[in-house]
C-alpha positions as CSV (number, residue, x, y, z in Angstrom):
1,M,-55.6,-0.2,115.9
2,I,-52.3,1.1,114.7
3,N,-52.4,3.1,111.4
4,N,-50.0,2.0,108.6
5,E,-49.1,-1.4,110.1
6,D,-47.8,-2.3,106.6
7,K,-45.4,0.7,106.8
8,L,-44.0,-0.6,110.1
9,S,-43.5,-4.0,108.7
10,N,-41.7,-2.6,105.6
11,L,-39.5,-0.5,107.9
12,R,-38.7,-3.7,109.8
13,K,-37.6,-5.3,106.5
14,E,-35.4,-2.3,105.6
15,I,-33.6,-2.8,109.0
16,D,-32.7,-6.3,107.9
17,K,-30.8,-4.9,105.0
18,Y,-28.4,-3.1,107.4
19,R,-27.7,-6.0,109.7
20,S,-24.4,-6.9,108.0
21,L,-22.3,-4.8,110.5
22,D,-19.1,-6.4,111.7
23,K,-19.0,-7.5,115.4
24,Q,-17.2,-4.4,116.6
25,Q,-19.7,-2.1,114.9
26,S,-22.6,-4.1,116.1
27,D,-21.3,-4.1,119.7
28,L,-20.8,-0.4,119.7
29,L,-24.3,0.2,118.3
30,N,-25.9,-2.1,120.9
31,Q,-23.9,-0.5,123.7
32,D,-25.1,2.9,122.6
33,I,-28.8,1.7,122.5
34,R,-28.3,0.1,126.0
35,I,-26.9,3.4,127.5
36,E,-29.8,5.3,125.9
37,H,-32.4,3.0,127.4
38,V,-30.9,3.1,130.9
39,W,-30.6,6.9,130.8
40,S,-34.1,7.6,129.4
41,S,-36.1,5.0,131.3
42,N,-34.6,6.1,134.7
43,A,-34.9,9.8,133.8
44,I,-38.7,9.3,133.3
45,E,-38.8,8.0,136.9
46,G,-37.0,11.1,138.2
47,S,-33.3,10.2,138.0
48,K,-31.1,13.3,137.6
49,L,-28.2,11.6,136.0
50,G,-27.3,12.7,132.5
51,R,-26.6,10.4,129.6
52,F,-22.8,11.0,129.8
53,E,-22.9,10.2,133.6
54,I,-24.8,7.0,132.9
55,E,-22.2,6.0,130.3
56,E,-19.4,6.6,132.8
57,I,-21.1,4.6,135.6
58,I,-21.9,1.6,133.4
59,N,-18.8,1.5,131.2
60,R,-16.1,2.7,133.5
61,G,-17.6,2.3,137.0
62,V,-16.8,5.9,137.9
63,T,-18.7,9.1,138.5
64,S,-17.8,12.8,138.3
65,G,-19.0,13.4,141.9
66,G,-22.2,14.8,143.5
67,E,-24.6,12.2,142.0
68,S,-27.4,10.6,144.1
69,I,-26.3,7.1,145.3
70,R,-29.9,5.9,144.6
71,D,-29.7,7.1,141.0
72,I,-26.3,5.4,140.6
73,L,-27.7,2.1,141.9
74,A,-30.8,2.4,139.8
75,A,-28.6,2.9,136.7
76,L,-26.5,-0.2,137.5
77,D,-29.7,-2.2,138.2
78,L,-31.4,-1.2,135.0
79,A,-28.3,-2.0,132.9
80,Q,-28.4,-5.5,134.2
81,A,-32.1,-5.9,133.7
82,Y,-31.8,-4.6,130.1
83,D,-29.1,-7.2,129.4
84,Y,-31.3,-10.0,130.9
85,T,-34.4,-8.9,129.0
86,L,-32.6,-8.7,125.6
87,D,-31.0,-12.1,126.2
88,L,-34.5,-13.5,126.8
89,A,-35.7,-12.0,123.5
90,N,-32.7,-13.4,121.6
91,R,-33.5,-16.8,123.0
92,D,-37.2,-16.5,122.0
93,A,-38.2,-17.2,125.6
94,S,-41.9,-17.4,126.4
95,L,-43.2,-14.8,128.7
96,T,-44.1,-16.0,132.2
97,Q,-44.9,-14.5,135.5
98,I,-41.5,-15.8,136.8
99,I,-39.7,-13.9,134.0
100,I,-41.6,-10.7,134.8
101,R,-40.9,-11.1,138.5
102,D,-37.2,-11.7,137.7
103,I,-37.0,-8.6,135.5
104,N,-38.5,-6.4,138.3
105,K,-36.2,-8.1,140.9
106,I,-33.1,-7.2,138.8
107,V,-34.5,-3.6,138.2
108,L,-34.5,-3.2,142.0
109,T,-31.6,-5.4,143.1
110,K,-29.4,-2.7,144.6
111,S,-31.8,0.3,144.8
112,N,-34.8,-1.3,146.5
113,P,-34.1,-5.0,147.1
114,E,-36.8,-5.6,149.7
115,W,-39.6,-5.0,147.1
116,G,-38.0,-6.6,144.0
117,G,-40.1,-9.2,142.2
118,I,-42.8,-9.3,145.0
119,Y,-46.4,-8.4,144.2
120,R,-47.5,-5.5,146.3
121,E,-50.0,-5.9,149.1
122,V,-50.9,-2.2,149.3
123,E,-53.1,0.0,147.2
124,V,-51.3,2.5,145.0
125,H,-52.3,5.3,142.6
126,P,-50.6,7.7,140.2
127,A,-49.3,10.9,141.9
128,G,-51.6,13.8,141.7
129,V,-54.6,11.8,140.3
130,K,-57.9,11.3,142.2
131,F,-58.6,7.8,140.8
132,S,-56.5,4.7,140.5
133,P,-56.5,2.6,137.4
134,Y,-54.3,0.0,139.1
135,A,-55.4,-3.4,140.2
136,E,-56.4,-4.0,143.8
137,P,-53.8,-6.2,145.6
138,F,-56.1,-9.2,145.7
139,D,-56.6,-8.9,141.9
140,I,-53.0,-8.8,141.0
141,E,-52.2,-12.5,140.6
142,P,-55.3,-13.4,138.6
143,K,-54.8,-10.3,136.4
144,M,-51.2,-11.4,135.8
145,N,-52.4,-14.8,134.9
146,D,-54.8,-13.2,132.4
147,L,-51.9,-11.1,131.0
148,I,-49.8,-14.2,130.4
149,D,-52.7,-16.1,128.8
150,W,-53.4,-13.1,126.5
151,S,-49.7,-12.8,125.5
152,R,-49.5,-16.4,124.3
153,T,-52.0,-15.7,121.6
154,A,-51.4,-12.0,121.0
155,K,-47.7,-12.3,120.2
156,D,-48.6,-14.3,117.1
157,T,-51.8,-12.7,116.1
158,L,-51.3,-9.0,116.6
159,H,-48.8,-6.8,114.7
160,P,-45.6,-6.9,116.7
161,V,-45.7,-3.1,117.4
162,K,-49.3,-3.3,118.6
163,Y,-48.5,-6.3,120.8
164,A,-45.5,-4.5,122.3
165,A,-47.6,-1.4,123.1
166,D,-50.5,-3.4,124.5
167,L,-48.2,-5.5,126.7
168,H,-46.7,-2.3,128.2
169,F,-50.2,-0.8,128.6
170,K,-51.8,-3.9,130.2
171,F,-48.9,-4.6,132.5
172,V,-48.5,-1.0,133.8
173,T,-52.3,-0.8,134.4
174,I,-52.1,-3.8,136.6
175,H,-49.1,-2.2,138.3
176,P,-48.2,-5.3,140.3
177,F,-45.1,-4.2,142.1
178,R,-44.4,-1.6,144.8
179,D,-41.6,0.0,142.7
180,G,-40.1,-0.3,139.2
181,N,-43.4,-0.9,137.3
182,G,-42.6,1.8,134.6
183,R,-39.1,0.5,134.0
184,T,-40.3,-3.1,133.9
185,A,-43.1,-2.1,131.5
186,R,-40.6,-0.4,129.1
187,L,-38.4,-3.5,129.2
188,L,-41.3,-5.8,128.4
189,M,-42.2,-3.5,125.5
190,N,-38.7,-3.8,124.1
191,F,-38.7,-7.6,124.8
192,A,-41.7,-7.9,122.6
193,L,-40.2,-5.7,119.9
194,A,-36.7,-7.3,119.9
195,E,-38.1,-10.9,119.7
196,K,-39.7,-10.0,116.4
197,G,-36.7,-8.2,115.0
198,Y,-37.8,-4.6,115.7
199,P,-35.3,-2.1,117.3
200,V,-35.3,-1.2,121.0
201,I,-37.1,2.1,121.5
202,N,-36.8,4.7,124.2
203,I,-39.2,7.3,125.4
204,K,-37.3,10.6,125.6
205,P,-37.2,12.0,129.1
206,D,-37.6,15.7,128.2
207,K,-40.6,17.3,129.9
208,E,-42.8,17.4,126.7
209,S,-42.1,13.8,125.7
210,R,-42.4,12.5,129.3
211,D,-45.7,14.4,129.8
212,D,-47.1,13.1,126.5
213,Y,-46.2,9.6,127.4
214,L,-47.7,9.7,130.9
215,N,-50.8,11.6,129.9
216,I,-51.6,9.3,127.0
217,L,-51.1,6.3,129.3
218,L,-53.4,7.8,131.9
219,D,-56.0,8.8,129.4
220,G,-56.0,5.3,127.9
221,Q,-56.4,3.8,131.4
222,K,-59.3,6.2,132.2
223,N,-61.1,5.2,129.0
224,N,-59.9,1.6,128.8
225,D,-58.6,2.4,125.3
226,P,-54.9,1.9,124.4
227,S,-55.2,3.2,120.8
228,R,-53.5,6.5,121.4
229,F,-50.7,4.8,123.3
230,E,-50.3,2.3,120.5
231,E,-49.9,5.2,118.1
232,L,-47.3,6.8,120.3
233,V,-45.3,3.5,120.3
234,A,-45.7,3.1,116.6
235,N,-44.5,6.6,115.9
236,T,-41.5,6.1,118.2
237,V,-40.6,2.9,116.2
238,K,-40.9,4.8,112.9
239,K,-38.5,7.5,114.2
240,R,-36.0,4.9,115.5
């Protein structure tokens, strides 16, 4: 349960009062949010590119030299996946396994194309952890079916912020792909927020914020309790 759901809803209404930006202002704001998402989400996964470098790569197609080719490709991939996901939210598309596979495929188009959109057939576990909260390969498809069935009801019965947090939590706990699960989870979270008129949020990639995010996720997976993660997402929405 998220504390102060009414406060989140009221903040959402306040946002509506400031939606009268002209097209140029709106485009600039959306572009800034897009760059922030690509930078922060990839940095959580270990990318060394700074925010300015991400902006140069995405907006101008240039780099200052010395960057990892893999990091550059991952930035280009995630920018395309972000655009695809936000377009789906704007069209009020219903979540399906095909959409989730497509998001992951785009996330890995250039950086890891052989794994994109394909459910894994190997066991995986979080680095440095003795247990694995993730689904066994043979359980992935039925658990993804359950996730989609759950989402069809939850999107209209849960508070949008709680739904977004739980969608991220449930998906990343299944961990259906060989790579790109974290980036896909954060895109799904923002898909859920955006389709209900909430702002895109980004987990800051500094060490303290990243550690809090990962540790709260892992603790919730250990205890099968997403409540602390829901509060983390809610607090991030409030700060946005």
